[in-house]
N, C-alpha and C positions, 0 to 999 in steps of 0.2 A: 758391651758384653760379647764374648766370643762363643763360638760353638764348641761343645765338648766333642772330642773324637769318639766315634762309635763304630762298631763293626756291624756289617749288614745283618749278621745272625742275631744280634741283640734286638734289632728293630723288627726283623722278620724271622722269628725262630722256626725251627723245623717242627711241624705238627703232623700227627697221624690220627685219623678218625676211624674207630673200630666199633663193632657192635657185638652184643651177646644177649641171650635170653637168660634171665636168672629167676630162681625161686628161693628166696631167702627164708621163707617161713614166717611164723609169728614173731614179732619183736615186742616183748613185754615192757611195761613201764620200768625205766631205770636200768635197762639191759642193752647189751650190744650183741648183734648177731654177725658172725663172720662168714663170708663166702669167698672161696678161692675160685676165680673164674677165668677161663681162657677166652679171649676176645678174638674176633676175626674181622678181616676187611671185607667190605661188601655186605652181604646179608648174613644174619646170624647162622653159625655153623658152616660157613663156606670153607673151601679148601685153602684159603689164603690166611694164615695166622697173622695176628697183629705182631708188631716188633717192638712195642714199648718196653723199655728196660730200666734197670736200676739207675737212679739219677734223674729220670724223667718226671715231670710234673703231670699228674693225672687228674683230669676233671671228669666227673661222671654225671650224666644227665639221664634220669629215668623218663620213660614216656609217660604221658598223662594217664595212660591206661594202667600203669603200675600201681596207682593209688598209694603213693608213699607220703602223702601230706602229713607233716609233723615229724617225719624222720630226718635225721641228719645222716647223710650218706657221704662217706669218704672212701677214696681208693688210692692204693699205693702199688707201685710195681713190685714184683717178686723176682727171685733169681731166675725164673723161667721167662724169657721174653714173650710178651703178649698175654701173660697171665697176671691178673691184678688181684690183690687182696682187697676185698670190699667189705666195709663195716657199716652196718645199719644200726644207728643209735636212737633210742626212744626215751624222751623225758616228758611225755605229754600227759601222763597221769592214767593212761589206759593202754591196752594192747593194740598194735597195728599189724595187720597182715597184708603185705604187698601182694598183688595179684601174681599167681604162679605163672611162670613162663613169659613174663612181660619183658619188653625190649629195653635195653639200656645202651646208651651211646657213651663211649669213652674218647676223650681227646687227650692224647699224649703229646706233651710239648717238651722238646729237647733243646736245651741251651748248651752250646759247645763249651768245653772247659777252658777255651781261650777267651771267652767273653769277659769284657772289662765292666765291672759294675761300680 
């Protein structure tokens, strides 16, 4: 068996880690709450905006202090670099209110358009 030809960007894609404090409010059963949030590099609210952009894959990690157990949280880049559309979905049977101002970490991964899959 031969090795498949791969580009280094496929094996080690470009990633950026950014943070923000969010307050999505109560998420009732069977509902989705939307938050548009600007993320920054370093500490939340720093002067260094994140650069994640359309086409990037965004993974969002709430801190344990956010109390988001039971919520499905997804994030997508918007037309504004470093601003992500974050959706909190609840299908637990009851209402869940994440802690206001809790820290969330976003990992934006960029695969170059020259990558061969």
